[in-house]
PDB file of N, CA, C and O in Angstrom:
ATOM      1  N   UNK A   1      52.564 -51.032  -9.038  1.00  0.00           N
ATOM      2  CA  UNK A   1      52.742 -49.598  -8.632  1.00  0.00           C
ATOM      3  C   UNK A   1      53.413 -49.374  -7.790  1.00  0.00           C
ATOM      4  O   UNK A   1      53.566 -50.330  -7.030  1.00  0.00           O
ATOM      5  N   UNK A   2      54.214 -48.011  -7.399  1.00  0.00           N
ATOM      6  CA  UNK A   2      55.149 -47.870  -6.481  1.00  0.00           C
ATOM      7  C   UNK A   2      54.294 -46.858  -5.400  1.00  0.00           C
ATOM      8  O   UNK A   2      53.201 -46.338  -5.624  1.00  0.00           O
ATOM      9  N   UNK A   3      55.137 -46.733  -4.134  1.00  0.00           N
ATOM     10  CA  UNK A   3      54.666 -45.844  -3.269  1.00  0.00           C
ATOM     11  C   UNK A   3      55.681 -45.799  -2.293  1.00  0.00           C
ATOM     12  O   UNK A   3      56.467 -46.714  -2.047  1.00  0.00           O
ATOM     13  N   UNK A   4      55.634 -44.768  -1.783  1.00  0.00           N
ATOM     14  CA  UNK A   4      56.919 -44.213  -1.089  1.00  0.00           C
ATOM     15  C   UNK A   4      56.448 -44.917   0.525  1.00  0.00           C
ATOM     16  O   UNK A   4      55.268 -44.872   0.873  1.00  0.00           O
ATOM     17  N   UNK A   5      57.393 -45.475   1.311  1.00  0.00           N
ATOM     18  CA  UNK A   5      56.898 -46.501   2.303  1.00  0.00           C
ATOM     19  C   UNK A   5      57.860 -45.428   3.821  1.00  0.00           C
ATOM     20  O   UNK A   5      58.983 -44.946   3.673  1.00  0.00           O
ATOM     21  N   UNK A   6      57.367 -45.359   4.582  1.00  0.00           N
ATOM     22  CA  UNK A   6      58.247 -45.006   5.720  1.00  0.00           C
ATOM     23  C   UNK A   6      58.597 -46.412   6.619  1.00  0.00           C
ATOM     24  O   UNK A   6      57.724 -46.995   7.263  1.00  0.00           O
ATOM     25  N   UNK A   7      59.652 -46.745   6.573  1.00  0.00           N
ATOM     26  CA  UNK A   7      60.277 -48.047   7.117  1.00  0.00           C
ATOM     27  C   UNK A   7      61.007 -48.310   8.654  1.00  0.00           C
ATOM     28  O   UNK A   7      61.455 -49.352   9.133  1.00  0.00           O
ATOM     29  N   UNK A   8      60.944 -47.079   9.157  1.00  0.00           N
ATOM     30  CA  UNK A   8      61.588 -46.845  10.276  1.00  0.00           C
ATOM     31  C   UNK A   8      61.600 -45.034  10.516  1.00  0.00           C
ATOM     32  O   UNK A   8      61.208 -44.200   9.700  1.00  0.00           O
ATOM     33  N   UNK A   9      62.140 -44.796  11.803  1.00  0.00           N
ATOM     34  CA  UNK A   9      62.525 -43.591  12.030  1.00  0.00           C
ATOM     35  C   UNK A   9      63.480 -42.873  10.924  1.00  0.00           C
ATOM     36  O   UNK A   9      64.616 -43.256  10.644  1.00  0.00           O
ATOM     37  N   UNK A  10      62.917 -41.940  10.440  1.00  0.00           N
ATOM     38  CA  UNK A  10      63.823 -41.311   9.577  1.00  0.00           C
ATOM     39  C   UNK A  10      64.477 -42.242   8.421  1.00  0.00           C
ATOM     40  O   UNK A  10      65.631 -42.152   8.000  1.00  0.00           O
ATOM     41  N   UNK A  11      63.532 -43.108   8.027  1.00  0.00           N
ATOM     42  CA  UNK A  11      64.090 -44.187   6.935  1.00  0.00           C
ATOM     43  C   UNK A  11      63.143 -44.222   6.009  1.00  0.00           C
ATOM     44  O   UNK A  11      62.034 -44.209   6.541  1.00  0.00           O
ATOM     45  N   UNK A  12      63.091 -44.272   4.573  1.00  0.00           N
ATOM     46  CA  UNK A  12      61.654 -44.375   3.748  1.00  0.00           C
ATOM     47  C   UNK A  12      62.445 -45.279   2.513  1.00  0.00           C
ATOM     48  O   UNK A  12      63.657 -45.318   2.302  1.00  0.00           O
ATOM     49  N   UNK A  13      61.541 -45.866   1.903  1.00  0.00           N
ATOM     50  CA  UNK A  13      61.927 -46.500   0.711  1.00  0.00           C
ATOM     51  C   UNK A  13      60.811 -46.391  -0.218  1.00  0.00           C
ATOM     52  O   UNK A  13      59.647 -46.225   0.148  1.00  0.00           O
ATOM     53  N   UNK A  14      61.247 -46.503  -1.605  1.00  0.00           N
ATOM     54  CA  UNK A  14      60.101 -46.753  -2.658  1.00  0.00           C
ATOM     55  C   UNK A  14      60.041 -48.159  -2.953  1.00  0.00           C
ATOM     56  O   UNK A  14      60.935 -48.891  -3.379  1.00  0.00           O
ATOM     57  N   UNK A  15      58.599 -48.478  -2.599  1.00  0.00           N
ATOM     58  CA  UNK A  15      58.794 -50.007  -2.581  1.00  0.00           C
ATOM     59  C   UNK A  15      57.328 -50.213  -3.513  1.00  0.00           C
ATOM     60  O   UNK A  15      56.315 -49.525  -3.384  1.00  0.00           O
ATOM     61  N   UNK A  16      57.546 -51.495  -4.598  1.00  0.00           N
ATOM     62  CA  UNK A  16      56.449 -51.965  -5.290  1.00  0.00           C
ATOM     63  C   UNK A  16      55.419 -52.434  -4.733  1.00  0.00           C
ATOM     64  O   UNK A  16      55.831 -53.289  -3.949  1.00  0.00           O
ATOM     65  N   UNK A  17      54.200 -52.366  -4.676  1.00  0.00           N
ATOM     66  CA  UNK A  17      52.685 -52.521  -3.951  1.00  0.00           C
ATOM     67  C   UNK A  17      51.935 -52.828  -5.336  1.00  0.00           C
ATOM     68  O   UNK A  17      52.359 -52.480  -6.439  1.00  0.00           O
ATOM     69  N   UNK A  18      50.831 -53.488  -5.112  1.00  0.00           N
ATOM     70  CA  UNK A  18      49.667 -53.948  -5.915  1.00  0.00           C
ATOM     71  C   UNK A  18      48.776 -52.845  -6.148  1.00  0.00           C
ATOM     72  O   UNK A  18      48.195 -52.287  -5.217  1.00  0.00           O
ATOM     73  N   UNK A  19      48.637 -52.485  -7.423  1.00  0.00           N
ATOM     74  CA  UNK A  19      48.055 -51.322  -8.096  1.00  0.00           C
ATOM     75  C   UNK A  19      46.242 -51.838  -7.386  1.00  0.00           C
ATOM     76  O   UNK A  19      45.773 -52.968  -7.521  1.00  0.00           O
ATOM     77  N   UNK A  20      45.597 -50.778  -6.737  1.00  0.00           N
ATOM     78  CA  UNK A  20      44.478 -50.769  -6.218  1.00  0.00           C
ATOM     79  C   UNK A  20      43.212 -51.188  -7.556  1.00  0.00           C
ATOM     80  O   UNK A  20      43.469 -51.078  -8.755  1.00  0.00           O
ATOM     81  N   UNK A  21      41.974 -51.630  -7.046  1.00  0.00           N
ATOM     82  CA  UNK A  21      41.137 -51.841  -8.213  1.00  0.00           C
ATOM     83  C   UNK A  21      39.861 -51.558  -7.555  1.00  0.00           C
ATOM     84  O   UNK A  21      39.905 -51.066  -6.427  1.00  0.00           O
ATOM     85  N   UNK A  22      38.841 -51.776  -8.046  1.00  0.00           N
ATOM     86  CA  UNK A  22      37.392 -51.508  -7.509  1.00  0.00           C
ATOM     87  C   UNK A  22      36.650 -52.797  -7.038  1.00  0.00           C
ATOM     88  O   UNK A  22      36.257 -53.708  -7.767  1.00  0.00           O
ATOM     89  N   UNK A  23      36.549 -52.717  -5.887  1.00  0.00           N
ATOM     90  CA  UNK A  23      36.123 -53.794  -5.178  1.00  0.00           C
ATOM     91  C   UNK A  23      34.846 -53.818  -4.584  1.00  0.00           C
ATOM     92  O   UNK A  23      34.314 -54.856  -4.191  1.00  0.00           O
ATOM     93  N   UNK A  24      34.346 -52.699  -4.509  1.00  0.00           N
ATOM     94  CA  UNK A  24      32.783 -52.794  -3.759  1.00  0.00           C
ATOM     95  C   UNK A  24      32.026 -51.357  -4.822  1.00  0.00           C
ATOM     96  O   UNK A  24      32.628 -50.394  -5.298  1.00  0.00           O
ATOM     97  N   UNK A  25      30.911 -51.614  -4.898  1.00  0.00           N
ATOM     98  CA  UNK A  25      30.091 -50.582  -5.635  1.00  0.00           C
ATOM     99  C   UNK A  25      29.933 -49.194  -5.599  1.00  0.00           C
ATOM    100  O   UNK A  25      29.375 -48.496  -6.446  1.00  0.00           O
ATOM    101  N   UNK A  26      30.611 -48.750  -4.270  1.00  0.00           N
ATOM    102  CA  UNK A  26      30.888 -47.602  -3.908  1.00  0.00           C
ATOM    103  C   UNK A  26      32.632 -46.923  -3.989  1.00  0.00           C
ATOM    104  O   UNK A  26      33.032 -45.884  -3.464  1.00  0.00           O
ATOM    105  N   UNK A  27      33.249 -47.694  -4.638  1.00  0.00           N
ATOM    106  CA  UNK A  27      34.797 -47.433  -4.538  1.00  0.00           C
ATOM    107  C   UNK A  27      34.869 -46.360  -5.904  1.00  0.00           C
ATOM    108  O   UNK A  27      34.237 -46.538  -6.946  1.00  0.00           O
ATOM    109  N   UNK A  28      35.618 -45.433  -5.680  1.00  0.00           N
ATOM    110  CA  UNK A  28      36.497 -44.666  -6.604  1.00  0.00           C
ATOM    111  C   UNK A  28      37.820 -45.144  -6.663  1.00  0.00           C
ATOM    112  O   UNK A  28      38.374 -45.472  -5.614  1.00  0.00           O
ATOM    113  N   UNK A  29      38.462 -45.238  -7.853  1.00  0.00           N
ATOM    114  CA  UNK A  29      39.520 -45.505  -8.139  1.00  0.00           C
ATOM    115  C   UNK A  29      40.309 -44.046  -8.472  1.00  0.00           C
ATOM    116  O   UNK A  29      39.844 -43.417  -9.423  1.00  0.00           O
ATOM    117  N   UNK A  30      41.032 -43.681  -8.030  1.00  0.00           N
ATOM    118  CA  UNK A  30      42.309 -42.261  -8.592  1.00  0.00           C
ATOM    119  C   UNK A  30      43.497 -42.534  -8.793  1.00  0.00           C
ATOM    120  O   UNK A  30      44.197 -43.230  -8.056  1.00  0.00           O
ATOM    121  N   UNK A  31      43.873 -41.933  -9.954  1.00  0.00           N
ATOM    122  CA  UNK A  31      45.102 -41.924 -10.299  1.00  0.00           C
ATOM    123  C   UNK A  31      45.889 -40.434  -9.641  1.00  0.00           C
ATOM    124  O   UNK A  31      45.726 -39.321 -10.141  1.00  0.00           O
ATOM    125  N   UNK A  32      46.590 -40.667  -8.657  1.00  0.00           N
ATOM    126  CA  UNK A  32      47.450 -39.435  -8.114  1.00  0.00           C
ATOM    127  C   UNK A  32      48.065 -38.576  -9.048  1.00  0.00           C
ATOM    128  O   UNK A  32      48.893 -38.991  -9.858  1.00  0.00           O
ATOM    129  N   UNK A  33      47.727 -37.483  -8.982  1.00  0.00           N
ATOM    130  CA  UNK A  33      48.705 -36.517  -9.724  1.00  0.00           C
ATOM    131  C   UNK A  33      49.476 -35.567  -8.537  1.00  0.00           C
ATOM    132  O   UNK A  33      50.678 -35.319  -8.622  1.00  0.00           O
ATOM    133  N   UNK A  34      48.963 -35.266  -7.861  1.00  0.00           N
ATOM    134  CA  UNK A  34      49.817 -34.351  -6.664  1.00  0.00           C
ATOM    135  C   UNK A  34      50.094 -35.038  -5.152  1.00  0.00           C
ATOM    136  O   UNK A  34      49.546 -36.135  -5.038  1.00  0.00           O
ATOM    137  N   UNK A  35      50.638 -34.714  -4.300  1.00  0.00           N
ATOM    138  CA  UNK A  35      50.443 -35.476  -2.837  1.00  0.00           C
ATOM    139  C   UNK A  35      51.112 -34.328  -2.110  1.00  0.00           C
ATOM    140  O   UNK A  35      52.141 -33.803  -2.535  1.00  0.00           O
ATOM    141  N   UNK A  36      50.541 -33.985  -1.083  1.00  0.00           N
ATOM    142  CA  UNK A  36      51.214 -33.003  -0.096  1.00  0.00           C
ATOM    143  C   UNK A  36      51.987 -33.729   1.101  1.00  0.00           C
ATOM    144  O   UNK A  36      51.853 -34.948   1.208  1.00  0.00           O
ATOM    145  N   UNK A  37      52.673 -33.129   1.874  1.00  0.00           N
ATOM    146  CA  UNK A  37      53.233 -33.745   3.307  1.00  0.00           C
ATOM    147  C   UNK A  37      52.603 -33.033   4.343  1.00  0.00           C
ATOM    148  O   UNK A  37      52.648 -31.815   4.514  1.00  0.00           O
ATOM    149  N   UNK A  38      52.033 -33.839   5.001  1.00  0.00           N
ATOM    150  CA  UNK A  38      51.429 -33.210   6.328  1.00  0.00           C
ATOM    151  C   UNK A  38      52.427 -33.014   7.280  1.00  0.00           C
ATOM    152  O   UNK A  38      53.613 -33.344   7.279  1.00  0.00           O
ATOM    153  N   UNK A  39      51.605 -32.300   8.257  1.00  0.00           N
ATOM    154  CA  UNK A  39      52.508 -32.168   9.790  1.00  0.00           C
ATOM    155  C   UNK A  39      52.645 -33.498  10.248  1.00  0.00           C
ATOM    156  O   UNK A  39      53.711 -33.857  10.748  1.00  0.00           O
ATOM    157  N   UNK A  40      51.396 -34.506  10.098  1.00  0.00           N
ATOM    158  CA  UNK A  40      51.502 -35.754  10.857  1.00  0.00           C
ATOM    159  C   UNK A  40      52.497 -36.431  10.048  1.00  0.00           C
ATOM    160  O   UNK A  40      53.207 -37.143  10.759  1.00  0.00           O
ATOM    161  N   UNK A  41      52.808 -36.469   8.818  1.00  0.00           N
ATOM    162  CA  UNK A  41      54.130 -37.101   8.145  1.00  0.00           C
ATOM    163  C   UNK A  41      55.397 -36.650   8.563  1.00  0.00           C
ATOM    164  O   UNK A  41      56.316 -37.445   8.367  1.00  0.00           O
ATOM    165  N   UNK A  42      55.705 -35.463   9.142  1.00  0.00           N
ATOM    166  CA  UNK A  42      56.665 -35.193   9.458  1.00  0.00           C
ATOM    167  C   UNK A  42      56.923 -36.122  10.978  1.00  0.00           C
ATOM    168  O   UNK A  42      57.918 -36.774  11.295  1.00  0.00           O
ATOM    169  N   UNK A  43      56.007 -35.966  11.526  1.00  0.00           N
ATOM    170  CA  UNK A  43      55.917 -36.296  13.294  1.00  0.00           C
ATOM    171  C   UNK A  43      56.653 -38.027  12.804  1.00  0.00           C
ATOM    172  O   UNK A  43      57.829 -38.363  12.939  1.00  0.00           O
ATOM    173  N   UNK A  44      55.741 -38.699  12.347  1.00  0.00           N
ATOM    174  CA  UNK A  44      55.900 -39.795  11.843  1.00  0.00           C
ATOM    175  C   UNK A  44      57.044 -40.512  11.164  1.00  0.00           C
ATOM    176  O   UNK A  44      57.319 -41.709  11.248  1.00  0.00           O
ATOM    177  N   UNK A  45      57.752 -39.431  10.378  1.00  0.00           N
ATOM    178  CA  UNK A  45      59.101 -39.652   9.881  1.00  0.00           C
ATOM    179  C   UNK A  45      60.081 -39.368  10.838  1.00  0.00           C
ATOM    180  O   UNK A  45      61.121 -39.958  10.545  1.00  0.00           O
ATOM    181  N   UNK A  46      60.189 -38.621  11.997  1.00  0.00           N
ATOM    182  CA  UNK A  46      60.873 -38.071  12.749  1.00  0.00           C
ATOM    183  C   UNK A  46      61.139 -38.947  14.173  1.00  0.00           C
ATOM    184  O   UNK A  46      62.182 -39.357  14.682  1.00  0.00           O
ATOM    185  N   UNK A  47      59.779 -39.043  14.568  1.00  0.00           N
ATOM    186  CA  UNK A  47      59.741 -39.835  15.699  1.00  0.00           C
ATOM    187  C   UNK A  47      59.246 -41.630  15.658  1.00  0.00           C
ATOM    188  O   UNK A  47      59.733 -42.572  16.283  1.00  0.00           O
ATOM    189  N   UNK A  48      57.944 -41.603  14.524  1.00  0.00           N
ATOM    190  CA  UNK A  48      57.515 -42.822  14.693  1.00  0.00           C
ATOM    191  C   UNK A  48      56.172 -43.042  14.906  1.00  0.00           C
ATOM    192  O   UNK A  48      55.491 -44.037  14.659  1.00  0.00           O
ATOM    193  N   UNK A  49      55.776 -41.606  15.573  1.00  0.00           N
ATOM    194  CA  UNK A  49      54.558 -41.570  16.126  1.00  0.00           C
ATOM    195  C   UNK A  49      53.751 -40.237  16.274  1.00  0.00           C
ATOM    196  O   UNK A  49      54.421 -39.275  15.899  1.00  0.00           O
ATOM    197  N   UNK A  50      52.424 -39.894  16.743  1.00  0.00           N
ATOM    198  CA  UNK A  50      52.077 -38.366  16.798  1.00  0.00           C
ATOM    199  C   UNK A  50      50.905 -38.640  17.930  1.00  0.00           C
ATOM    200  O   UNK A  50      49.787 -39.094  17.691  1.00  0.00           O
ATOM    201  N   UNK A  51      51.396 -38.278  19.141  1.00  0.00           N
ATOM    202  CA  UNK A  51      50.264 -38.625  20.335  1.00  0.00           C
ATOM    203  C   UNK A  51      50.533 -40.044  20.604  1.00  0.00           C
ATOM    204  O   UNK A  51      51.626 -40.611  20.586  1.00  0.00           O
ATOM    205  N   UNK A  52      49.282 -40.572  20.875  1.00  0.00           N
ATOM    206  CA  UNK A  52      49.101 -42.133  20.880  1.00  0.00           C
ATOM    207  C   UNK A  52      49.312 -43.032  19.698  1.00  0.00           C
ATOM    208  O   UNK A  52      49.582 -44.232  19.732  1.00  0.00           O
ATOM    209  N   UNK A  53      49.134 -42.209  18.573  1.00  0.00           N
ATOM    210  CA  UNK A  53      49.227 -43.127  17.211  1.00  0.00           C
ATOM    211  C   UNK A  53      50.587 -43.530  16.658  1.00  0.00           C
ATOM    212  O   UNK A  53      51.246 -42.755  15.966  1.00  0.00           O
ATOM    213  N   UNK A  54      50.981 -44.713  16.962  1.00  0.00           N
ATOM    214  CA  UNK A  54      52.464 -45.168  16.625  1.00  0.00           C
ATOM    215  C   UNK A  54      52.079 -46.032  15.240  1.00  0.00           C
ATOM    216  O   UNK A  54      51.078 -46.672  14.919  1.00  0.00           O
ATOM    217  N   UNK A  55      53.596 -45.688  14.445  1.00  0.00           N
ATOM    218  CA  UNK A  55      53.037 -46.158  13.253  1.00  0.00           C
ATOM    219  C   UNK A  55      53.808 -47.700  13.253  1.00  0.00           C
ATOM    220  O   UNK A  55      54.674 -48.241  13.940  1.00  0.00           O
ATOM    221  N   UNK A  56      53.008 -48.056  12.123  1.00  0.00           N
ATOM    222  CA  UNK A  56      53.042 -49.680  12.019  1.00  0.00           C
ATOM    223  C   UNK A  56      53.971 -49.815  10.868  1.00  0.00           C
ATOM    224  O   UNK A  56      53.481 -49.231   9.901  1.00  0.00           O
ATOM    225  N   UNK A  57      55.176 -50.380  10.575  1.00  0.00           N
ATOM    226  CA  UNK A  57      56.020 -50.072   9.255  1.00  0.00           C
ATOM    227  C   UNK A  57      55.666 -51.478   8.717  1.00  0.00           C
ATOM    228  O   UNK A  57      55.335 -52.402   9.459  1.00  0.00           O
ATOM    229  N   UNK A  58      55.755 -51.567   7.458  1.00  0.00           N
ATOM    230  CA  UNK A  58      56.086 -50.325   6.379  1.00  0.00           C
ATOM    231  C   UNK A  58      54.726 -49.599   6.400  1.00  0.00           C
ATOM    232  O   UNK A  58      53.648 -50.179   6.269  1.00  0.00           O
ATOM    233  N   UNK A  59      54.907 -48.082   6.602  1.00  0.00           N
ATOM    234  CA  UNK A  59      53.761 -47.346   6.436  1.00  0.00           C
ATOM    235  C   UNK A  59      53.706 -46.277   5.348  1.00  0.00           C
ATOM    236  O   UNK A  59      54.689 -45.568   5.135  1.00  0.00           O
ATOM    237  N   UNK A  60      52.527 -46.144   4.626  1.00  0.00           N
ATOM    238  CA  UNK A  60      52.613 -45.602   3.402  1.00  0.00           C
ATOM    239  C   UNK A  60      52.170 -43.999   3.905  1.00  0.00           C
ATOM    240  O   UNK A  60      51.203 -43.799   4.640  1.00  0.00           O
ATOM    241  N   UNK A  61      53.056 -42.909   3.374  1.00  0.00           N
ATOM    242  CA  UNK A  61      52.930 -41.511   3.745  1.00  0.00           C
ATOM    243  C   UNK A  61      52.118 -40.700   2.702  1.00  0.00           C
ATOM    244  O   UNK A  61      52.025 -41.013   1.515  1.00  0.00           O
ATOM    245  N   UNK A  62      51.495 -39.534   3.331  1.00  0.00           N
ATOM    246  CA  UNK A  62      50.758 -38.849   2.408  1.00  0.00           C
ATOM    247  C   UNK A  62      49.292 -39.025   2.543  1.00  0.00           C
ATOM    248  O   UNK A  62      48.812 -40.156   2.470  1.00  0.00           O
ATOM    249  N   UNK A  63      48.593 -38.040   2.725  1.00  0.00           N
ATOM    250  CA  UNK A  63      46.930 -38.435   2.429  1.00  0.00           C
ATOM    251  C   UNK A  63      46.206 -37.151   2.008  1.00  0.00           C
ATOM    252  O   UNK A  63      44.996 -37.014   2.187  1.00  0.00           O
ATOM    253  N   UNK A  64      47.024 -36.164   1.415  1.00  0.00           N
ATOM    254  CA  UNK A  64      46.434 -35.072   1.026  1.00  0.00           C
ATOM    255  C   UNK A  64      46.793 -35.088  -0.490  1.00  0.00           C
ATOM    256  O   UNK A  64      47.972 -35.300  -0.771  1.00  0.00           O
ATOM    257  N   UNK A  65      45.993 -34.907  -1.385  1.00  0.00           N
ATOM    258  CA  UNK A  65      46.327 -35.104  -2.799  1.00  0.00           C
ATOM    259  C   UNK A  65      45.298 -35.022  -3.925  1.00  0.00           C
ATOM    260  O   UNK A  65      44.122 -35.261  -3.649  1.00  0.00           O
ATOM    261  N   UNK A  66      45.635 -34.714  -5.126  1.00  0.00           N
ATOM    262  CA  UNK A  66      44.867 -34.603  -5.807  1.00  0.00           C
ATOM    263  C   UNK A  66      44.880 -35.435  -6.975  1.00  0.00           C
ATOM    264  O   UNK A  66      46.026 -35.813  -7.216  1.00  0.00           O
ATOM    265  N   UNK A  67      43.974 -35.883  -7.839  1.00  0.00           N
ATOM    266  CA  UNK A  67      44.385 -36.626  -8.750  1.00  0.00           C
ATOM    267  C   UNK A  67      43.247 -36.728  -9.844  1.00  0.00           C
ATOM    268  O   UNK A  67      42.615 -35.675  -9.916  1.00  0.00           O
ATOM    269  N   UNK A  68      42.833 -37.667 -10.677  1.00  0.00           N
ATOM    270  CA  UNK A  68      41.740 -37.730 -11.680  1.00  0.00           C
ATOM    271  C   UNK A  68      41.105 -39.120 -11.311  1.00  0.00           C
ATOM    272  O   UNK A  68      41.579 -40.037 -10.640  1.00  0.00           O
ATOM    273  N   UNK A  69      39.915 -39.007 -11.933  1.00  0.00           N
ATOM    274  CA  UNK A  69      39.217 -40.357 -11.247  1.00  0.00           C
ATOM    275  C   UNK A  69      39.460 -41.539 -12.708  1.00  0.00           C
ATOM    276  O   UNK A  69      39.062 -41.400 -13.864  1.00  0.00           O
ATOM    277  N   UNK A  70      39.890 -42.151 -12.373  1.00  0.00           N
ATOM    278  CA  UNK A  70      39.934 -43.586 -13.293  1.00  0.00           C
ATOM    279  C   UNK A  70      38.937 -44.749 -13.683  1.00  0.00           C
ATOM    280  O   UNK A  70      38.923 -45.274 -14.796  1.00  0.00           O
ATOM    281  N   UNK A  71      38.053 -45.109 -12.567  1.00  0.00           N
ATOM    282  CA  UNK A  71      37.003 -45.911 -12.480  1.00  0.00           C
ATOM    283  C   UNK A  71      36.090 -45.697 -11.173  1.00  0.00           C
ATOM    284  O   UNK A  71      36.395 -45.315 -10.043  1.00  0.00           O
ATOM    285  N   UNK A  72      34.887 -46.071 -11.722  1.00  0.00           N
ATOM    286  CA  UNK A  72      33.995 -46.005 -10.354  1.00  0.00           C
ATOM    287  C   UNK A  72      33.126 -47.262 -10.225  1.00  0.00           C
ATOM    288  O   UNK A  72      32.805 -47.895 -11.231  1.00  0.00           O
ATOM    289  N   UNK A  73      32.717 -47.652  -8.909  1.00  0.00           N
ATOM    290  CA  UNK A  73      32.094 -48.722  -8.718  1.00  0.00           C
ATOM    291  C   UNK A  73      30.465 -48.337  -9.713  1.00  0.00           C
ATOM    292  O   UNK A  73      30.089 -47.367 -10.372  1.00  0.00           O
ATOM    293  N   UNK A  74      29.875 -49.654  -9.365  1.00  0.00           N
ATOM    294  CA  UNK A  74      28.340 -49.382  -9.830  1.00  0.00           C
ATOM    295  C   UNK A  74      27.386 -48.558  -9.327  1.00  0.00           C
ATOM    296  O   UNK A  74      26.508 -48.143 -10.084  1.00  0.00           O
ATOM    297  N   UNK A  75      27.409 -48.168  -7.883  1.00  0.00           N
ATOM    298  CA  UNK A  75      27.278 -47.201  -7.352  1.00  0.00           C
ATOM    299  C   UNK A  75      27.408 -45.997  -7.306  1.00  0.00           C
ATOM    300  O   UNK A  75      26.503 -45.291  -6.863  1.00  0.00           O
ATOM    301  N   UNK A  76      28.524 -45.512  -7.736  1.00  0.00           N
ATOM    302  CA  UNK A  76      28.790 -44.183  -7.608  1.00  0.00           C
ATOM    303  C   UNK A  76      28.125 -43.341  -8.778  1.00  0.00           C
ATOM    304  O   UNK A  76      28.168 -43.737  -9.943  1.00  0.00           O
ATOM    305  N   UNK A  77      27.635 -42.401  -8.479  1.00  0.00           N
ATOM    306  CA  UNK A  77      27.059 -41.158  -9.196  1.00  0.00           C
ATOM    307  C   UNK A  77      27.595 -40.215  -9.198  1.00  0.00           C
ATOM    308  O   UNK A  77      27.775 -39.853 -10.361  1.00  0.00           O
ATOM    309  N   UNK A  78      28.195 -39.198  -8.132  1.00  0.00           N
ATOM    310  CA  UNK A  78      28.592 -38.332  -8.456  1.00  0.00           C
ATOM    311  C   UNK A  78      29.850 -37.665  -9.056  1.00  0.00           C
ATOM    312  O   UNK A  78      29.985 -36.454  -9.230  1.00  0.00           O
ATOM    313  N   UNK A  79      30.814 -38.696  -9.369  1.00  0.00           N
ATOM    314  CA  UNK A  79      31.849 -38.335  -9.831  1.00  0.00           C
ATOM    315  C   UNK A  79      32.042 -39.654 -11.032  1.00  0.00           C
ATOM    316  O   UNK A  79      31.597 -40.767 -10.753  1.00  0.00           O
ATOM    317  N   UNK A  80      32.705 -39.415 -12.297  1.00  0.00           N
ATOM    318  CA  UNK A  80      32.640 -40.285 -13.458  1.00  0.00           C
ATOM    319  C   UNK A  80      34.313 -40.333 -13.788  1.00  0.00           C
ATOM    320  O   UNK A  80      35.004 -39.535 -13.156  1.00  0.00           O
ATOM    321  N   UNK A  81      34.811 -41.008 -14.507  1.00  0.00           N
ATOM    322  CA  UNK A  81      36.283 -41.285 -15.024  1.00  0.00           C
ATOM    323  C   UNK A  81      36.391 -39.972 -15.489  1.00  0.00           C
ATOM    324  O   UNK A  81      35.418 -39.322 -15.871  1.00  0.00           O
ATOM    325  N   UNK A  82      37.797 -39.468 -15.465  1.00  0.00           N
ATOM    326  CA  UNK A  82      38.079 -38.532 -16.301  1.00  0.00           C
ATOM    327  C   UNK A  82      38.213 -37.015 -15.077  1.00  0.00           C
ATOM    328  O   UNK A  82      39.186 -36.262 -15.097  1.00  0.00           O
ATOM    329  N   UNK A  83      37.235 -36.877 -14.281  1.00  0.00           N
ATOM    330  CA  UNK A  83      36.760 -35.892 -13.291  1.00  0.00           C
ATOM    331  C   UNK A  83      38.274 -35.727 -12.190  1.00  0.00           C
ATOM    332  O   UNK A  83      38.871 -36.537 -11.480  1.00  0.00           O
ATOM    333  N   UNK A  84      38.422 -34.660 -12.413  1.00  0.00           N
ATOM    334  CA  UNK A  84      39.304 -34.379 -11.553  1.00  0.00           C
ATOM    335  C   UNK A  84      39.138 -34.150  -9.899  1.00  0.00           C
ATOM    336  O   UNK A  84      38.166 -33.432  -9.668  1.00  0.00           O
ATOM    337  N   UNK A  85      39.639 -34.457  -9.050  1.00  0.00           N
ATOM    338  CA  UNK A  85      39.333 -34.668  -7.557  1.00  0.00           C
ATOM    339  C   UNK A  85      40.262 -34.170  -6.865  1.00  0.00           C
ATOM    340  O   UNK A  85      41.430 -34.215  -7.252  1.00  0.00           O
ATOM    341  N   UNK A  86      39.780 -33.431  -5.352  1.00  0.00           N
ATOM    342  CA  UNK A  86      41.094 -33.437  -4.543  1.00  0.00           C
ATOM    343  C   UNK A  86      40.469 -33.570  -3.055  1.00  0.00           C
ATOM    344  O   UNK A  86      41.213 -33.611  -2.075  1.00  0.00           O
TER     345      UNK A  86
END
């Protein structure tokens, strides 16, 4: 699968990364449909840090998303495959 990675200050690349999988009983695998850019992402892009938190490259940006549940671990009961989630 592909992920947009911050590779340096004001530098980004689309990279091939391993697809995630269910590893633990409480894991939920979500197929992302939308993703927002957060203020922290802009700080990371412009300066490589926000406050004392410094980016380690390559860094996957974007954490405000929504999608659809693809798979769940054995211990998950509140969501099921096909559910929309944000």
